[in-house]
C-alpha positions in Angstrom: 0.0 0.0 0.0 2.8 2.4 0.8 4.4 1.7 -2.6 1.2 2.6 -4.4 0.8 5.7 -2.4 4.5 6.7 -3.1 4.1 5.9 -6.7 0.9 7.9 -7.0 2.5 10.9 -5.3 5.5 10.7 -7.5 3.4 10.7 -10.6 1.3 13.7 -9.3 4.5 15.6 -8.5 5.8 14.8 -12.0 2.8 16.3 -13.6 2.7 19.2 -11.2 6.2 20.1 -12.0 5.7 19.8 -15.8 2.7 22.0 -15.8 4.4 24.6 -13.6 7.6 24.5 -15.7 5.9 26.0 -18.8 2.5 27.5 -18.4 2.4 28.8 -21.9 3.2 25.5 -23.5 -0.3 25.2 -24.8 0.2 28.6 -26.5 3.3 27.3 -28.2 1.3 24.2 -29.2 -1.5 26.2 -30.8 1.0 28.2 -32.9 2.7 24.9 -34.0 -0.5 23.3 -34.8 -1.7 26.2 -36.8 1.6 26.3 -38.8 1.5 22.5 -39.5 -2.2 23.0 -40.8 -0.9 25.7 -43.1 2.2 23.8 -44.2 -0.1 20.9 -45.0 -2.4 23.1 -47.0 -5.3 22.7 -44.8 -6.4 26.4 -44.6 -10.0 25.5 -43.4 -8.6 23.6 -40.4 -6.0 26.3 -39.6 -8.8 28.9 -39.2 -9.9 27.3 -36.0 -6.7 28.5 -34.3 -7.4 32.2 -35.1 -9.4 34.4 -32.8 -12.7 35.4 -34.6 -11.9 39.1 -34.7 -8.3 38.5 -36.1 -9.7 36.0 -38.6 -12.4 38.6 -39.8 -9.8 41.3 -40.1 -7.4 39.1 -42.1 -10.4 38.0 -44.3 -11.1 41.7 -45.1 -7.5 42.3 -46.1 -7.8 39.5 -48.9 -9.2 41.3 -51.8 -10.6 39.5 -54.8 -12.8 40.9 -57.5 -16.4 40.0 -56.8 -16.7 38.5 -60.4 -14.2 35.9 -59.6 -15.6 34.4 -56.4 -18.8 33.6 -54.6 -16.9 32.4 -51.6 -17.4 33.7 -48.0 -14.5 35.8 -46.8 -13.5 33.0 -44.3 -13.3 30.6 -47.2 -11.2 32.9 -49.2 -8.9 33.2 -46.1 -8.7 29.5 -45.9 -7.6 29.1 -49.5 -5.0 31.9 -49.0 -3.6 30.1 -46.0 -3.5 26.7 -48.0 -1.6 28.4 -50.7 0.9 29.8 -48.2 1.7 26.3 -47.1 3.2 25.4 -50.4 6.2 27.4 -49.8 7.0 26.3 -46.1 9.8 23.8 -45.7 10.5 24.0 -42.0 8.8 25.4 -38.8 10.6 25.8 -35.5 8.9 27.2 -32.4 11.7 29.3 -30.7 10.3 30.6 -27.4 7.1 31.6 -25.7 6.8 34.2 -23.0 3.8 35.6 -21.0 2.4 39.1 -21.8 -0.1 38.8 -19.0 -2.2 36.4 -17.1 -4.2 35.4 -20.2 -1.8 36.6 -23.0 1.4 35.1 -24.6 3.7 35.8 -27.3 5.4 32.9 -29.3 8.4 33.5 -31.6 8.5 31.2 -34.6 11.2 30.5 -37.3 9.9 29.5 -40.7 12.1 28.4 -43.6 10.7 28.8 -47.0 11.4 26.7 -50.1 14.2 29.0 -51.0 15.9 28.4 -47.7 15.2 31.8 -46.5 14.6 32.0 -42.7 11.8 34.4 -41.4 10.9 35.1 -37.8 7.4 35.9 -36.7 5.8 36.9 -33.3 2.5 35.2 -32.7 0.3 37.0 -30.0 -2.2 34.8 -28.3 -5.1 35.2 -25.9 -6.6 32.5 -23.7 -10.3 32.0 -23.9 -11.6 29.3 -21.6 -9.2 26.5 -22.0 -8.1 27.3 -25.6 -5.4 29.7 -26.9 -6.3 31.7 -29.9 -3.9 33.7 -32.2 -4.9 37.5 -32.2 -1.8 38.8 -34.2 1.0 37.7 -36.4 3.9 40.0 -37.2 7.4 39.8 -38.5 9.8 39.5 -35.6 11.7 42.7 -34.8 14.6 42.4 -32.4 14.8 44.9 -29.5 17.6 47.3 -30.1 19.0 48.4 -26.8 20.7 51.8 -26.8 24.0 51.9 -24.6 24.1 54.8 -22.3 27.1 57.1 -22.8 29.3 57.5 -19.9 30.3 61.1 -19.1 
């Protein structure tokens, strides 16, 4: 009985340490799953990782002549995401960091078909038990100015 109790406690402790070690791991997983869907040309599936307001604003930016399509804006965005995936060779989630209690930023490296590396910041918000992407921007490193000594 004592061994069972010790084994149960050790398992509980292991899971507790893992969850405390990286509270924003689920946000990183969301970004990785989103990019895998895009890479696999599954734009419709990738949409579920975008926050509805961000998805709608992206859909508005995709402009097609009305004569060429009768698709809903979200369908056009899904097609656009699918076509982007054709040029992705490699995805690597670099780091995740908290921006607040329910917000996180995840830095990602994407290598395209030409071997060019691009870095992106994904900003996520937690709604319920899900993390959703609310912004994607090219990564810009912080440049710290040195203070001149007098």
